[in-house]
C-alpha positions in Angstrom: -75.0 -140.6 -16.3 -73.1 -143.2 -14.1 -72.8 -143.0 -10.4 -69.2 -142.1 -10.9 -70.2 -139.2 -13.0 -72.9 -137.9 -10.5 -70.4 -138.0 -7.6 -67.7 -136.3 -9.7 -70.2 -133.5 -10.7 -71.4 -133.2 -7.1 -67.8 -132.6 -6.0 -67.0 -130.1 -8.7 -70.0 -128.2 -7.5 -70.0 -128.7 -3.6 -66.5 -130.2 -2.9 -68.0 -132.4 -0.2 -70.8 -135.0 0.0 -72.1 -137.2 2.8 -73.4 -140.8 2.6 -76.8 -139.4 3.4 -76.7 -136.8 0.7 -75.8 -139.5 -1.8 -79.0 -141.3 -1.1 -81.3 -138.1 -0.7 -80.1 -136.4 -3.7 -79.2 -139.3 -6.2 -80.4 -142.5 -4.7 -76.9 -143.9 -4.5 -76.8 -146.2 -1.6 -73.4 -147.4 -1.8 -71.2 -144.0 -2.1 -68.3 -145.6 -0.3 -68.1 -148.1 -3.4 -68.0 -145.2 -5.7 -65.5 -143.4 -3.5 -63.4 -146.6 -3.5 -63.2 -146.8 -7.3 -62.4 -143.2 -7.6 -59.7 -143.5 -5.3 -58.5 -146.5 -7.2 -58.2 -144.1 -10.4 -56.0 -141.9 -8.3 -58.6 -139.2 -7.3 -57.7 -137.9 -3.6 -60.7 -137.9 -1.5 -60.5 -137.7 2.2 -63.3 -139.2 4.7 -64.2 -138.3 8.0 -67.1 -139.4 10.4 -69.9 -137.2 11.5 -72.3 -138.1 14.2 -75.8 -136.9 13.4 -79.3 -137.1 15.2 -82.0 -139.0 13.3 -85.6 -137.9 13.1 -86.3 -140.3 16.1 -83.8 -138.7 18.3 -81.1 -141.4 17.9 -77.6 -140.6 17.0 -75.8 -142.3 14.0 -72.5 -141.8 12.2 -72.3 -140.9 8.5 -69.3 -140.4 6.3 -68.2 -137.0 4.7 -66.2 -137.3 1.8 -64.1 -134.4 0.6 -62.6 -134.0 -2.9 -59.2 -133.0 -2.7 -57.6 -133.4 -6.2 -58.0 -135.3 -9.5 -55.4 -137.7 -10.7 -52.3 -136.3 -11.9 -51.5 -137.5 -15.5 -48.0 -137.2 -16.9 -47.0 -137.3 -20.5 -43.9 -139.1 -21.5 -42.5 -135.7 -22.2 -43.3 -134.6 -18.7 -42.0 -138.0 -17.3 -38.5 -137.8 -19.2 -37.9 -134.2 -18.5 -38.5 -134.9 -14.8 -35.9 -137.6 -14.6 -33.4 -135.8 -17.4 -33.8 -138.9 -19.8 
């Protein structure tokens, strides 16, 4: 299973994922790159920053990605009917 598929499956089940969850659960260290490519494919994914406390008591910022919607795929029939062609 590709990293893309892993993240999409996670979104289908949970709707959100953090950069830390991606590392812990799936070993995906560059989830931001996976999210970038999904956005390029037309997926709507929002991101927010969250400040968390580390085990050492320091604070750090992680990203929280939220799945909004899959790409809209239009057929020629749908396209033509929308524009009365």
